PDB file of N, CA, C, O and CB in Angstrom:
ATOM      1  N   MET A   1       6.364  61.739 235.664  1.00  0.00           N
ATOM      2  CA  MET A   1       7.702  61.250 235.378  1.00  0.00           C
ATOM      3  C   MET A   1       8.518  61.105 236.663  1.00  0.00           C
ATOM      4  O   MET A   1       9.125  60.059 236.892  1.00  0.00           O
ATOM      5  CB  MET A   1       8.411  62.188 234.400  1.00  0.00           C
ATOM      6  N   SER A   2       8.540  62.140 237.500  1.00  0.00           N
ATOM      7  CA  SER A   2       9.348  62.067 238.714  1.00  0.00           C
ATOM      8  C   SER A   2       8.817  61.005 239.674  1.00  0.00           C
ATOM      9  O   SER A   2       9.595  60.372 240.388  1.00  0.00           O
ATOM     10  CB  SER A   2       9.384  63.427 239.407  1.00  0.00           C
ATOM     11  N   ARG A   3       7.512  60.806 239.695  1.00  0.00           N
ATOM     12  CA  ARG A   3       6.931  59.781 240.566  1.00  0.00           C
ATOM     13  C   ARG A   3       7.403  58.394 240.141  1.00  0.00           C
ATOM     14  O   ARG A   3       7.685  57.542 240.983  1.00  0.00           O
ATOM     15  CB  ARG A   3       5.388  59.852 240.538  1.00  0.00           C
ATOM     16  N   ARG A   4       7.488  58.176 238.836  1.00  0.00           N
ATOM     17  CA  ARG A   4       7.949  56.884 238.319  1.00  0.00           C
ATOM     18  C   ARG A   4       9.413  56.652 238.694  1.00  0.00           C
ATOM     19  O   ARG A   4       9.804  55.533 239.024  1.00  0.00           O
ATOM     20  CB  ARG A   4       7.772  56.818 236.784  1.00  0.00           C
ATOM     21  N   ILE A   5      10.213  57.705 238.642  1.00  0.00           N
ATOM     22  CA  ILE A   5      11.620  57.585 239.031  1.00  0.00           C
ATOM     23  C   ILE A   5      11.727  57.223 240.504  1.00  0.00           C
ATOM     24  O   ILE A   5      12.484  56.327 240.878  1.00  0.00           O
ATOM     25  CB  ILE A   5      12.381  58.896 238.746  1.00  0.00           C
ATOM     26  N   VAL A   6      10.974  57.916 241.331  1.00  0.00           N
ATOM     27  CA  VAL A   6      10.991  57.638 242.774  1.00  0.00           C
ATOM     28  C   VAL A   6      10.513  56.217 243.042  1.00  0.00           C
ATOM     29  O   VAL A   6      11.107  55.514 243.859  1.00  0.00           O
ATOM     30  CB  VAL A   6      10.109  58.653 243.542  1.00  0.00           C
ATOM     31  N   ASP A   7       9.449  55.783 242.368  1.00  0.00           N
ATOM     32  CA  ASP A   7       8.941  54.414 242.558  1.00  0.00           C
ATOM     33  C   ASP A   7      10.005  53.377 242.215  1.00  0.00           C
ATOM     34  O   ASP A   7      10.178  52.396 242.939  1.00  0.00           O
ATOM     35  CB  ASP A   7       7.688  54.181 241.696  1.00  0.00           C
ATOM     36  N   THR A   8      10.716  53.594 241.111  1.00  0.00           N
ATOM     37  CA  THR A   8      11.762  52.644 240.723  1.00  0.00           C
ATOM     38  C   THR A   8      12.873  52.609 241.763  1.00  0.00           C
ATOM     39  O   THR A   8      13.363  51.534 242.109  1.00  0.00           O
ATOM     40  CB  THR A   8      12.338  53.008 239.347  1.00  0.00           C
ATOM     41  N   ILE A   9      13.272  53.761 242.260  1.00  0.00           N
ATOM     42  CA  ILE A   9      14.318  53.806 243.288  1.00  0.00           C
ATOM     43  C   ILE A   9      13.852  53.089 244.555  1.00  0.00           C
ATOM     44  O   ILE A   9      14.630  52.373 245.184  1.00  0.00           O
ATOM     45  CB  ILE A   9      14.702  55.270 243.613  1.00  0.00           C
ATOM     46  N   VAL A  10      12.603  53.278 244.924  1.00  0.00           N
ATOM     47  CA  VAL A  10      12.050  52.598 246.102  1.00  0.00           C
ATOM     48  C   VAL A  10      12.066  51.084 245.895  1.00  0.00           C
ATOM     49  O   VAL A  10      12.407  50.337 246.813  1.00  0.00           O
ATOM     50  CB  VAL A  10      10.605  53.087 246.389  1.00  0.00           C
ATOM     51  N   HIS A  11      11.699  50.625 244.695  1.00  0.00           N
ATOM     52  CA  HIS A  11      11.702  49.185 244.415  1.00  0.00           C
ATOM     53  C   HIS A  11      13.119  48.610 244.410  1.00  0.00           C
ATOM     54  O   HIS A  11      13.347  47.513 244.919  1.00  0.00           O
ATOM     55  CB  HIS A  11      11.026  48.909 243.071  1.00  0.00           C
ATOM     56  N   VAL A  12      14.064  49.346 243.839  1.00  0.00           N
ATOM     57  CA  VAL A  12      15.455  48.894 243.833  1.00  0.00           C
ATOM     58  C   VAL A  12      15.987  48.815 245.261  1.00  0.00           C
ATOM     59  O   VAL A  12      16.671  47.855 245.615  1.00  0.00           O
ATOM     60  CB  VAL A  12      16.334  49.839 242.981  1.00  0.00           C
ATOM     61  N   THR A  13      15.682  49.805 246.072  1.00  0.00           N
ATOM     62  CA  THR A  13      16.117  49.811 247.470  1.00  0.00           C
ATOM     63  C   THR A  13      15.523  48.630 248.230  1.00  0.00           C
ATOM     64  O   THR A  13      16.223  47.957 248.988  1.00  0.00           O
ATOM     65  CB  THR A  13      15.718  51.130 248.150  1.00  0.00           C
ATOM     66  N   SER A  14      14.245  48.382 248.028  1.00  0.00           N
ATOM     67  CA  SER A  14      13.580  47.259 248.693  1.00  0.00           C
ATOM     68  C   SER A  14      14.198  45.931 248.262  1.00  0.00           C
ATOM     69  O   SER A  14      14.444  45.059 249.095  1.00  0.00           O
ATOM     70  CB  SER A  14      12.072  47.268 248.386  1.00  0.00           C
ATOM     71  N   ALA A  15      14.445  45.779 246.973  1.00  0.00           N
ATOM     72  CA  ALA A  15      15.054  44.547 246.472  1.00  0.00           C
ATOM     73  C   ALA A  15      16.452  44.367 247.061  1.00  0.00           C
ATOM     74  O   ALA A  15      16.812  43.267 247.481  1.00  0.00           O
ATOM     75  CB  ALA A  15      15.121  44.561 244.929  1.00  0.00           C
ATOM     76  N   ALA A  16      17.234  45.434 247.094  1.00  0.00           N
ATOM     77  CA  ALA A  16      18.593  45.343 247.634  1.00  0.00           C
ATOM     78  C   ALA A  16      18.582  44.925 249.105  1.00  0.00           C
ATOM     79  O   ALA A  16      19.428  44.140 249.534  1.00  0.00           O
ATOM     80  CB  ALA A  16      19.318  46.686 247.477  1.00  0.00           C
ATOM     81  N   LYS A  17      17.638  45.443 249.869  1.00  0.00           N
ATOM     82  CA  LYS A  17      17.531  45.055 251.282  1.00  0.00           C
ATOM     83  C   LYS A  17      17.158  43.584 251.416  1.00  0.00           C
ATOM     84  O   LYS A  17      17.659  42.892 252.303  1.00  0.00           O
ATOM     85  CB  LYS A  17      16.491  45.927 252.004  1.00  0.00           C
ATOM     86  N   ARG A  18      16.281  43.107 250.539  1.00  0.00           N
ATOM     87  CA  ARG A  18      15.909  41.687 250.587  1.00  0.00           C
ATOM     88  C   ARG A  18      17.080  40.808 250.162  1.00  0.00           C
ATOM     89  O   ARG A  18      17.276  39.731 250.724  1.00  0.00           O
ATOM     90  CB  ARG A  18      14.688  41.415 249.686  1.00  0.00           C
ATOM     91  N   TYR A  19      17.868  41.257 249.168  1.00  0.00           N
ATOM     92  CA  TYR A  19      19.068  40.503 248.777  1.00  0.00           C
ATOM     93  C   TYR A  19      20.026  40.428 249.953  1.00  0.00           C
ATOM     94  O   TYR A  19      20.596  39.372 250.227  1.00  0.00           O
ATOM     95  CB  TYR A  19      19.766  41.155 247.549  1.00  0.00           C
ATOM     96  N   ALA A  20      20.204  41.541 250.646  1.00  0.00           N
ATOM     97  CA  ALA A  20      21.109  41.573 251.792  1.00  0.00           C
ATOM     98  C   ALA A  20      20.658  40.618 252.891  1.00  0.00           C
ATOM     99  O   ALA A  20      21.479  40.087 253.639  1.00  0.00           O
ATOM    100  CB  ALA A  20      21.209  42.987 252.344  1.00  0.00           C
ATOM    101  N   ALA A  21      19.338  40.403 252.983  1.00  0.00           N
ATOM    102  CA  ALA A  21      18.793  39.486 253.986  1.00  0.00           C
ATOM    103  C   ALA A  21      18.799  38.033 253.498  1.00  0.00           C
ATOM    104  O   ALA A  21      18.392  37.124 254.222  1.00  0.00           O
ATOM    105  CB  ALA A  21      17.370  39.903 254.355  1.00  0.00           C
ATOM    106  N   GLY A  22      19.268  37.825 252.252  1.00  0.00           N
ATOM    107  CA  GLY A  22      19.362  36.463 251.732  1.00  0.00           C
ATOM    108  C   GLY A  22      18.234  36.041 250.819  1.00  0.00           C
ATOM    109  O   GLY A  22      18.237  34.914 250.326  1.00  0.00           O
ATOM    110  N   ASP A  23      17.270  36.909 250.580  1.00  0.00           N
ATOM    111  CA  ASP A  23      16.142  36.589 249.707  1.00  0.00           C
ATOM    112  C   ASP A  23      16.451  37.051 248.284  1.00  0.00           C
ATOM    113  O   ASP A  23      16.345  38.237 247.972  1.00  0.00           O
ATOM    114  CB  ASP A  23      14.834  37.249 250.227  1.00  0.00           C
ATOM    115  N   LEU A  24      16.831  36.111 247.431  1.00  0.00           N
ATOM    116  CA  LEU A  24      17.171  36.446 246.047  1.00  0.00           C
ATOM    117  C   LEU A  24      16.025  36.166 245.088  1.00  0.00           C
ATOM    118  O   LEU A  24      16.228  36.117 243.875  1.00  0.00           O
ATOM    119  CB  LEU A  24      18.395  35.673 245.612  1.00  0.00           C
ATOM    120  N   SER A  25      14.835  35.984 245.617  1.00  0.00           N
ATOM    121  CA  SER A  25      13.688  35.624 244.773  1.00  0.00           C
ATOM    122  C   SER A  25      13.015  36.833 244.123  1.00  0.00           C
ATOM    123  O   SER A  25      12.190  36.671 243.225  1.00  0.00           O
ATOM    124  CB  SER A  25      12.669  34.870 245.594  1.00  0.00           C
ATOM    125  N   VAL A  26      13.356  38.022 244.561  1.00  0.00           N
ATOM    126  CA  VAL A  26      12.685  39.219 244.039  1.00  0.00           C
ATOM    127  C   VAL A  26      13.425  39.783 242.831  1.00  0.00           C
ATOM    128  O   VAL A  26      14.623  39.560 242.657  1.00  0.00           O
ATOM    129  CB  VAL A  26      12.575  40.292 245.132  1.00  0.00           C
ATOM    130  N   SER A  27      12.693  40.510 242.008  1.00  0.00           N
ATOM    131  CA  SER A  27      13.309  41.246 240.914  1.00  0.00           C
ATOM    132  C   SER A  27      12.602  42.596 240.813  1.00  0.00           C
ATOM    133  O   SER A  27      11.514  42.791 241.354  1.00  0.00           O
ATOM    134  CB  SER A  27      13.225  40.447 239.560  1.00  0.00           C
ATOM    135  N   VAL A  28      13.239  43.504 240.119  1.00  0.00           N
ATOM    136  CA  VAL A  28      12.713  44.859 239.976  1.00  0.00           C
ATOM    137  C   VAL A  28      11.992  44.955 238.637  1.00  0.00           C
ATOM    138  O   VAL A  28      12.545  44.589 237.599  1.00  0.00           O
ATOM    139  CB  VAL A  28      13.853  45.927 240.080  1.00  0.00           C
ATOM    140  N   ASP A  29      10.759  45.447 238.664  1.00  0.00           N
ATOM    141  CA  ASP A  29       9.999  45.680 237.443  1.00  0.00           C
ATOM    142  C   ASP A  29      10.500  46.977 236.819  1.00  0.00           C
ATOM    143  O   ASP A  29      10.326  48.057 237.384  1.00  0.00           O
ATOM    144  CB  ASP A  29       8.457  45.744 237.730  1.00  0.00           C
ATOM    145  N   VAL A  30      11.121  46.862 235.652  1.00  0.00           N
ATOM    146  CA  VAL A  30      11.752  48.019 235.021  1.00  0.00           C
ATOM    147  C   VAL A  30      10.926  48.455 233.820  1.00  0.00           C
ATOM    148  O   VAL A  30      10.663  47.666 232.913  1.00  0.00           O
ATOM    149  CB  VAL A  30      13.207  47.696 234.595  1.00  0.00           C
ATOM    150  N   ARG A  31      10.523  49.718 233.824  1.00  0.00           N
ATOM    151  CA  ARG A  31       9.756  50.284 232.714  1.00  0.00           C
ATOM    152  C   ARG A  31      10.446  51.486 232.091  1.00  0.00           C
ATOM    153  O   ARG A  31      10.171  51.843 230.946  1.00  0.00           O
ATOM    154  CB  ARG A  31       8.376  50.681 233.185  1.00  0.00           C
ATOM    155  N   ASP A  32      11.340  52.107 232.843  1.00  0.00           N
ATOM    156  CA  ASP A  32      12.019  53.305 232.359  1.00  0.00           C
ATOM    157  C   ASP A  32      13.140  52.929 231.395  1.00  0.00           C
ATOM    158  O   ASP A  32      13.797  51.901 231.555  1.00  0.00           O
ATOM    159  CB  ASP A  32      12.577  54.124 233.536  1.00  0.00           C
ATOM    160  N   LYS A  33      13.341  53.763 230.413  1.00  0.00           N
ATOM    161  CA  LYS A  33      14.435  53.572 229.458  1.00  0.00           C
ATOM    162  C   LYS A  33      15.439  54.718 229.624  1.00  0.00           C
ATOM    163  O   LYS A  33      15.777  55.415 228.667  1.00  0.00           O
ATOM    164  CB  LYS A  33      13.895  53.508 227.985  1.00  0.00           C
ATOM    165  N   ASN A  34      15.901  54.889 230.861  1.00  0.00           N
ATOM    166  CA  ASN A  34      16.855  55.940 231.190  1.00  0.00           C
ATOM    167  C   ASN A  34      17.819  55.393 232.239  1.00  0.00           C
ATOM    168  O   ASN A  34      17.886  54.181 232.446  1.00  0.00           O
ATOM    169  CB  ASN A  34      16.127  57.232 231.705  1.00  0.00           C
ATOM    170  N   GLU A  35      18.545  56.251 232.882  1.00  0.00           N
ATOM    171  CA  GLU A  35      19.521  55.816 233.875  1.00  0.00           C
ATOM    172  C   GLU A  35      18.869  55.066 235.033  1.00  0.00           C
ATOM    173  O   GLU A  35      19.455  54.130 235.578  1.00  0.00           O
ATOM    174  CB  GLU A  35      20.286  57.011 234.406  1.00  0.00           C
ATOM    175  N   ILE A  36      17.674  55.469 235.402  1.00  0.00           N
ATOM    176  CA  ILE A  36      16.957  54.771 236.482  1.00  0.00           C
ATOM    177  C   ILE A  36      16.580  53.368 236.035  1.00  0.00           C
ATOM    178  O   ILE A  36      16.677  52.416 236.810  1.00  0.00           O
ATOM    179  CB  ILE A  36      15.690  55.558 236.904  1.00  0.00           C
ATOM    180  N   GLY A  37      16.151  53.240 234.788  1.00  0.00           N
ATOM    181  CA  GLY A  37      15.873  51.913 234.230  1.00  0.00           C
ATOM    182  C   GLY A  37      17.125  51.064 234.185  1.00  0.00           C
ATOM    183  O   GLY A  37      17.081  49.865 234.459  1.00  0.00           O
ATOM    184  N   ASP A  38      18.254  51.690 233.838  1.00  0.00           N
ATOM    185  CA  ASP A  38      19.538  50.978 233.844  1.00  0.00           C
ATOM    186  C   ASP A  38      19.867  50.461 235.237  1.00  0.00           C
ATOM    187  O   ASP A  38      20.387  49.355 235.388  1.00  0.00           O
ATOM    188  CB  ASP A  38      20.667  51.896 233.344  1.00  0.00           C
ATOM    189  N   LEU A  39      19.565  51.259 236.253  1.00  0.00           N
ATOM    190  CA  LEU A  39      19.796  50.837 237.636  1.00  0.00           C
ATOM    191  C   LEU A  39      18.947  49.612 237.970  1.00  0.00           C
ATOM    192  O   LEU A  39      19.435  48.666 238.589  1.00  0.00           O
ATOM    193  CB  LEU A  39      19.480  51.989 238.613  1.00  0.00           C
ATOM    194  N   GLY A  40      17.690  49.629 237.566  1.00  0.00           N
ATOM    195  CA  GLY A  40      16.822  48.472 237.792  1.00  0.00           C
ATOM    196  C   GLY A  40      17.324  47.235 237.085  1.00  0.00           C
ATOM    197  O   GLY A  40      17.343  46.148 237.664  1.00  0.00           O
ATOM    198  N   HIS A  41      17.736  47.392 235.820  1.00  0.00           N
ATOM    199  CA  HIS A  41      18.285  46.247 235.071  1.00  0.00           C
ATOM    200  C   HIS A  41      19.556  45.717 235.735  1.00  0.00           C
ATOM    201  O   HIS A  41      19.740  44.506 235.858  1.00  0.00           O
ATOM    202  CB  HIS A  41      18.584  46.651 233.610  1.00  0.00           C
ATOM    203  N   ALA A  42      20.424  46.624 236.158  1.00  0.00           N
ATOM    204  CA  ALA A  42      21.663  46.211 236.816  1.00  0.00           C
ATOM    205  C   ALA A  42      21.376  45.464 238.110  1.00  0.00           C
ATOM    206  O   ALA A  42      22.072  44.507 238.448  1.00  0.00           O
ATOM    207  CB  ALA A  42      22.547  47.423 237.098  1.00  0.00           C
ATOM    208  N   THR A  43      20.352  45.904 238.832  1.00  0.00           N
ATOM    209  CA  THR A  43      19.959  45.221 240.066  1.00  0.00           C
ATOM    210  C   THR A  43      19.488  43.804 239.768  1.00  0.00           C
ATOM    211  O   THR A  43      19.839  42.866 240.484  1.00  0.00           O
ATOM    212  CB  THR A  43      18.855  46.006 240.791  1.00  0.00           C
ATOM    213  N   ASN A  44      18.699  43.649 238.722  1.00  0.00           N
ATOM    214  CA  ASN A  44      18.236  42.317 238.324  1.00  0.00           C
ATOM    215  C   ASN A  44      19.393  41.431 237.873  1.00  0.00           C
ATOM    216  O   ASN A  44      19.425  40.242 238.190  1.00  0.00           O
ATOM    217  CB  ASN A  44      17.203  42.429 237.204  1.00  0.00           C
ATOM    218  N   LEU A  45      20.341  42.003 237.137  1.00  0.00           N
ATOM    219  CA  LEU A  45      21.512  41.232 236.711  1.00  0.00           C
ATOM    220  C   LEU A  45      22.336  40.786 237.913  1.00  0.00           C
ATOM    221  O   LEU A  45      22.843  39.664 237.941  1.00  0.00           O
ATOM    222  CB  LEU A  45      22.383  42.061 235.754  1.00  0.00           C
ATOM    223  N   MET A  46      22.469  41.666 238.910  1.00  0.00           N
ATOM    224  CA  MET A  46      23.201  41.316 240.124  1.00  0.00           C
ATOM    225  C   MET A  46      22.539  40.128 240.814  1.00  0.00           C
ATOM    226  O   MET A  46      23.218  39.189 241.229  1.00  0.00           O
ATOM    227  CB  MET A  46      23.274  42.523 241.082  1.00  0.00           C
ATOM    228  N   ALA A  47      21.216  40.170 240.936  1.00  0.00           N
ATOM    229  CA  ALA A  47      20.500  39.082 241.589  1.00  0.00           C
ATOM    230  C   ALA A  47      20.665  37.786 240.798  1.00  0.00           C
ATOM    231  O   ALA A  47      20.862  36.724 241.388  1.00  0.00           O
ATOM    232  CB  ALA A  47      19.009  39.432 241.743  1.00  0.00           C
ATOM    233  N   ASP A  48      20.585  37.866 239.469  1.00  0.00           N
ATOM    234  CA  ASP A  48      20.786  36.674 238.641  1.00  0.00           C
ATOM    235  C   ASP A  48      22.176  36.085 238.863  1.00  0.00           C
ATOM    236  O   ASP A  48      22.328  34.869 238.985  1.00  0.00           O
ATOM    237  CB  ASP A  48      20.586  37.013 237.154  1.00  0.00           C
ATOM    238  N   SER A  49      23.182  36.943 238.914  1.00  0.00           N
ATOM    239  CA  SER A  49      24.556  36.481 239.143  1.00  0.00           C
ATOM    240  C   SER A  49      24.698  35.841 240.516  1.00  0.00           C
ATOM    241  O   SER A  49      25.323  34.790 240.652  1.00  0.00           O
ATOM    242  CB  SER A  49      25.543  37.644 239.005  1.00  0.00           C
ATOM    243  N   LEU A  50      24.123  36.469 241.526  1.00  0.00           N
ATOM    244  CA  LEU A  50      24.185  35.906 242.877  1.00  0.00           C
ATOM    245  C   LEU A  50      23.499  34.546 242.943  1.00  0.00           C
ATOM    246  O   LEU A  50      24.009  33.615 243.565  1.00  0.00           O
ATOM    247  CB  LEU A  50      23.542  36.864 243.882  1.00  0.00           C
ATOM    248  N   ARG A  51      22.331  34.439 242.294  1.00  0.00           N
ATOM    249  CA  ARG A  51      21.627  33.156 242.280  1.00  0.00           C
ATOM    250  C   ARG A  51      22.476  32.069 241.627  1.00  0.00           C
ATOM    251  O   ARG A  51      22.537  30.949 242.133  1.00  0.00           O
ATOM    252  CB  ARG A  51      20.290  33.290 241.545  1.00  0.00           C
ATOM    253  N   SER A  52      23.129  32.385 240.515  1.00  0.00           N
ATOM    254  CA  SER A  52      23.924  31.361 239.826  1.00  0.00           C
ATOM    255  C   SER A  52      25.181  31.003 240.616  1.00  0.00           C
ATOM    256  O   SER A  52      25.618  29.852 240.590  1.00  0.00           O
ATOM    257  CB  SER A  52      24.313  31.844 238.423  1.00  0.00           C
ATOM    258  N   VAL A  53      25.763  31.966 241.313  1.00  0.00           N
ATOM    259  CA  VAL A  53      26.940  31.682 242.131  1.00  0.00           C
ATOM    260  C   VAL A  53      26.566  30.867 243.360  1.00  0.00           C
ATOM    261  O   VAL A  53      27.305  29.964 243.755  1.00  0.00           O
ATOM    262  CB  VAL A  53      27.625  32.982 242.553  1.00  0.00           C
ATOM    263  N   LEU A  54      25.440  31.174 243.959  1.00  0.00           N
ATOM    264  CA  LEU A  54      25.044  30.511 245.201  1.00  0.00           C
ATOM    265  C   LEU A  54      24.287  29.208 244.988  1.00  0.00           C
ATOM    266  O   LEU A  54      24.142  28.430 245.930  1.00  0.00           O
ATOM    267  CB  LEU A  54      24.205  31.436 246.013  1.00  0.00           C
ATOM    268  N   ALA A  55      23.801  28.949 243.786  1.00  0.00           N
ATOM    269  CA  ALA A  55      23.022  27.736 243.524  1.00  0.00           C
ATOM    270  C   ALA A  55      23.782  26.468 243.895  1.00  0.00           C
ATOM    271  O   ALA A  55      23.194  25.584 244.519  1.00  0.00           O
ATOM    272  CB  ALA A  55      22.623  27.681 242.062  1.00  0.00           C
ATOM    273  N   PRO A  56      25.073  26.332 243.540  1.00  0.00           N
ATOM    274  CA  PRO A  56      25.783  25.100 243.942  1.00  0.00           C
ATOM    275  C   PRO A  56      25.839  24.926 245.452  1.00  0.00           C
ATOM    276  O   PRO A  56      25.810  23.798 245.944  1.00  0.00           O
ATOM    277  CB  PRO A  56      27.200  25.105 243.385  1.00  0.00           C
ATOM    278  N   CYS A  57      25.917  26.014 246.184  1.00  0.00           N
ATOM    279  CA  CYS A  57      25.979  25.923 247.654  1.00  0.00           C
ATOM    280  C   CYS A  57      24.649  25.475 248.236  1.00  0.00           C
ATOM    281  O   CYS A  57      24.616  24.694 249.187  1.00  0.00           O
ATOM    282  CB  CYS A  57      26.381  27.274 248.261  1.00  0.00           C
ATOM    283  N   SER A  58      23.547  25.966 247.670  1.00  0.00           N
ATOM    284  CA  SER A  58      22.242  25.589 248.225  1.00  0.00           C
ATOM    285  C   SER A  58      21.892  24.156 247.868  1.00  0.00           C
ATOM    286  O   SER A  58      21.109  23.528 248.580  1.00  0.00           O
ATOM    287  CB  SER A  58      21.149  26.533 247.720  1.00  0.00           C
ATOM    288  N   ALA A  59      22.446  23.620 246.789  1.00  0.00           N
ATOM    289  CA  ALA A  59      22.168  22.247 246.384  1.00  0.00           C
ATOM    290  C   ALA A  59      23.082  21.253 247.092  1.00  0.00           C
ATOM    291  O   ALA A  59      22.780  20.062 247.159  1.00  0.00           O
ATOM    292  CB  ALA A  59      22.317  22.106 244.879  1.00  0.00           C
ATOM    293  N   ALA A  60      24.192  21.745 247.614  1.00  0.00           N
ATOM    294  CA  ALA A  60      25.172  20.873 248.260  1.00  0.00           C
ATOM    295  C   ALA A  60      24.777  20.619 249.707  1.00  0.00           C
ATOM    296  O   ALA A  60      24.060  21.413 250.315  1.00  0.00           O
ATOM    297  CB  ALA A  60      26.581  21.492 248.190  1.00  0.00           C
ATOM    298  N   PRO A  61      25.253  19.501 250.253  1.00  0.00           N
ATOM    299  CA  PRO A  61      25.022  19.276 251.684  1.00  0.00           C
ATOM    300  C   PRO A  61      25.734  20.349 252.490  1.00  0.00           C
ATOM    301  O   PRO A  61      26.636  21.006 251.971  1.00  0.00           O
ATOM    302  CB  PRO A  61      25.506  17.865 252.113  1.00  0.00           C
ATOM    303  N   PRO A  62      25.357  20.540 253.730  1.00  0.00           N
ATOM    304  CA  PRO A  62      26.012  21.573 254.539  1.00  0.00           C
ATOM    305  C   PRO A  62      27.527  21.415 254.518  1.00  0.00           C
ATOM    306  O   PRO A  62      28.051  20.301 254.544  1.00  0.00           O
ATOM    307  CB  PRO A  62      25.503  21.522 255.982  1.00  0.00           C
ATOM    308  N   CYS A  63      28.208  22.528 254.473  1.00  0.00           N
ATOM    309  CA  CYS A  63      29.668  22.512 254.419  1.00  0.00           C
ATOM    310  C   CYS A  63      30.229  21.904 255.694  1.00  0.00           C
ATOM    311  O   CYS A  63      29.698  22.106 256.786  1.00  0.00           O
ATOM    312  CB  CYS A  63      30.226  23.933 254.210  1.00  0.00           C
ATOM    313  N   SER A  64      31.307  21.159 255.534  1.00  0.00           N
ATOM    314  CA  SER A  64      31.964  20.575 256.700  1.00  0.00           C
ATOM    315  C   SER A  64      32.809  21.646 257.394  1.00  0.00           C
ATOM    316  O   SER A  64      32.718  22.829 257.065  1.00  0.00           O
ATOM    317  CB  SER A  64      32.845  19.354 256.290  1.00  0.00           C
ATOM    318  N   ARG A  65      33.604  21.232 258.326  1.00  0.00           N
ATOM    319  CA  ARG A  65      34.442  22.207 259.032  1.00  0.00           C
ATOM    320  C   ARG A  65      35.443  22.869 258.101  1.00  0.00           C
ATOM    321  O   ARG A  65      35.850  24.007 258.334  1.00  0.00           O
ATOM    322  CB  ARG A  65      35.179  21.535 260.182  1.00  0.00           C
ATOM    323  N   THR A  66      35.841  22.169 257.051  1.00  0.00           N
ATOM    324  CA  THR A  66      36.756  22.741 256.070  1.00  0.00           C
ATOM    325  C   THR A  66      35.930  23.223 254.891  1.00  0.00           C
ATOM    326  O   THR A  66      35.448  22.407 254.106  1.00  0.00           O
ATOM    327  CB  THR A  66      37.839  21.705 255.617  1.00  0.00           C
ATOM    328  N   PRO A  67      35.757  24.535 254.750  1.00  0.00           N
ATOM    329  CA  PRO A  67      34.906  25.057 253.660  1.00  0.00           C
ATOM    330  C   PRO A  67      35.488  24.713 252.290  1.00  0.00           C
ATOM    331  O   PRO A  67      36.699  24.759 252.073  1.00  0.00           O
ATOM    332  CB  PRO A  67      34.743  26.588 253.788  1.00  0.00           C
ATOM    333  N   ARG A  68      34.586  24.368 251.382  1.00  0.00           N
ATOM    334  CA  ARG A  68      34.983  24.167 249.991  1.00  0.00           C
ATOM    335  C   ARG A  68      35.236  25.514 249.352  1.00  0.00           C
ATOM    336  O   ARG A  68      34.636  26.514 249.747  1.00  0.00           O
ATOM    337  CB  ARG A  68      33.906  23.382 249.205  1.00  0.00           C
ATOM    338  N   ALA A  69      36.119  25.552 248.367  1.00  0.00           N
ATOM    339  CA  ALA A  69      36.452  26.816 247.715  1.00  0.00           C
ATOM    340  C   ALA A  69      35.241  27.448 247.076  1.00  0.00           C
ATOM    341  O   ALA A  69      35.132  28.674 247.052  1.00  0.00           O
ATOM    342  CB  ALA A  69      37.526  26.608 246.674  1.00  0.00           C
ATOM    343  N   SER A  70      34.309  26.634 246.549  1.00  0.00           N
ATOM    344  CA  SER A  70      33.156  27.184 245.860  1.00  0.00           C
ATOM    345  C   SER A  70      31.970  27.412 246.783  1.00  0.00           C
ATOM    346  O   SER A  70      30.941  27.929 246.349  1.00  0.00           O
ATOM    347  CB  SER A  70      32.755  26.278 244.741  1.00  0.00           C
ATOM    348  N   CYS A  71      32.098  27.035 248.042  1.00  0.00           N
ATOM    349  CA  CYS A  71      30.962  27.163 248.959  1.00  0.00           C
ATOM    350  C   CYS A  71      31.462  27.524 250.349  1.00  0.00           C
ATOM    351  O   CYS A  71      31.590  26.655 251.212  1.00  0.00           O
ATOM    352  CB  CYS A  71      30.134  25.853 249.004  1.00  0.00           C
ATOM    353  N   ARG A  72      31.737  28.768 250.561  1.00  0.00           N
ATOM    354  CA  ARG A  72      32.194  29.209 251.885  1.00  0.00           C
ATOM    355  C   ARG A  72      31.012  29.770 252.643  1.00  0.00           C
ATOM    356  O   ARG A  72      30.301  30.641 252.143  1.00  0.00           O
ATOM    357  CB  ARG A  72      33.330  30.270 251.775  1.00  0.00           C
ATOM    358  N   ARG A  73      30.804  29.278 253.833  1.00  0.00           N
ATOM    359  CA  ARG A  73      29.697  29.757 254.677  1.00  0.00           C
ATOM    360  C   ARG A  73      30.240  30.301 255.956  1.00  0.00           C
ATOM    361  O   ARG A  73      29.476  30.756 256.807  1.00  0.00           O
ATOM    362  CB  ARG A  73      28.685  28.643 254.966  1.00  0.00           C
TER     363      ARG A  73
END
């Protein structure tokens, strides 16, 4: 049980570091149905939200000198 908790925390930490580096392609495999599992689910929801917020920016041409309200770089 404790090994599974540690593994989930390690995966969440790794995913968070990749998100911070701009890689939103990863997700956390969640198997626990406890607070640690909730943390994994919340991490996945955060990544989903970031992807949906940033999708218009990645599809748009590079921002000009005057940043658009929805796409600040």
